[in-house]
N, C-alpha and C positions, 0 to 999 in steps of 0.2 A: 436474559441478555438485553442490553440497552440498545436504543436506536443508533447511537453514534458508533457503537461497536459493529453493528450490522452493516451500516453504511461503509465503514472502514474496510470491513471484510469484502464487501461488494466491489469497492475500488481496487483492492489488492487482487481479487479474483480476476477482474478485468485486466489488470497489469500482467498477471500470470498467464491466463488462458486466452486472452483476446488480443494481446498486443502485437503478435507477429503478423497479423493481417492488416495493420495500419500502413498507409502510404508513407514513404520517406522521400523527402526532397533530394534530388540528385546532389546538391551541394552539401547536404548533411545538416541543413538548418531546420528551424521549426516548421511544422506543417500548420494548416489552418486551425487545428484544434489545440495545439500547444505541445505536441510531441516532437522531440529532437532525438531520433534513434542513435545518431552518431555520438552525441554527448550523453546518452542514456538518462534523459531528463524529460519530464512533462512539467510544463509551467502554464497552467490555465485555470479553469474553474470547474466546479462540479458539473456545470452545464456543458462545457466544452468536452469534458470527459464523456458525458452521456452521448453527445453528438458523434464523437469519434467511434462509439460502439453502435451507431445507428439507432439509438434510443431517443425518446423524447427529451428535449432540452431540460425539462424539469424532472428528470428521472430520480434525482437525489432529493426531491421535495424542498424543504426549507434550506437545505445545504447546497442546492444548485448554484446560487450566486457566490458561494464561498470560493476563495482563492485556494488552489490545490497545487502543491509542488510534490512530484514523485521523482525519486532517483533510484537507480539500480545499477548493478555491475554487470560485466560481460558474462559472468556465470549465470546470472538470471536469464539473460538472452539465450545462452546455450541450453538451459533447462527448458525454456519455452520451446525452442526449436526441436528438442528431443522428446518433448512431452514428459519430461522429468523421468525418463525411463532408463537412463544410463548414469546412475550415481557413482561416486559421490559428487556433490556440487558445493562450491564455496560461494553460494548465491546469497545475496542480501537485497532488500528493498526497503525504502524509506518513504513514508507519506507524511506530509505536513499540511494540515487544513488551517485556514484563517478566515473566519467569518466576521471579523471585526469591522470590515469596511462595507456596511450595508447588507451583509449576509445574515447568517444564523446567529451570530454573536459567539459562536463556538471557536475555540482554538485547540487543535488536537495534533498529537504526534505519535506515529507508529514506527517501530523498527521490527523488521521481520527477516528471518534467516531460514535457509533450508537446513534441516537436521536429519532427515531420513525418516524411515517408518517408525514413528513413535508409538503406533498401536502395537507393534511387535516388541518394541523396547521403550517403555515409558521413561526410562532414565535419560533419553535423548532430549527431553524437555528440561531446560535449565530451571533451577529454583527461582521462583518469582515470575516465570513466564507461563505461557499457555500454548497448547498446540492448536493448529488450524490446518484443515485440508489434508490431514494424515501425514504430511512430510515437512511441515513448516512450524516454526516456533515464533511467537510474538514475544520479543525481548522487552519492548517498551510500548505501552499503551497508556497515554496520559494527556491531560490537558484541562481546559476549563469549558464548562458548558452551562449557560444560564438556566437550562431546564433542570439541572441538578442543584441549583442555588449557587451562592458565592463560594469561592475557593477552588483549589486545585485538586484534581482527582487522578488517582493512579489505579488502573486495572491490571497492569503488569509492569514490573521493574525487575528484570532478571539479573542474576548475578552469575557470571559477568554479563554486562549489557552491551559490550562493544562487539562489532562485527568480526574483528580479528580472532576472537576466541572460538569461532565456529567454522 
């Protein structure tokens, strides 16, 4: 497993399991870390994501200064609130990393959906995707990373890769 995949999984884990405890501004705007719960978006850096979780600002290592945009739908919030215990969910989450402005140099994109217990039913994972945390599928995991050399890399490209199929 590569470091970018591990970091992406850590960010998504934080979005899944840690996001419900973050403060929300009464007007529904962005908090000091970059979360806007009303709009279901995070617009910050790896560092601000770390700080929102009460972790050291450099918890993402070389990726800490990278720009990070996460988006999710209301079903994702419902799953978080319920501890993912009352399926089914039409939940999706999207992560976009950009380290081209003084960060790691990496640009990466993840698309993740709730699919159900794929350990009990492996066919829930779409062709070209992979499972994560027992209930979720990564539909897209792709980007560029200077540590892998030049070029574009795909770790997952599910078919279908759109959220509406799940």
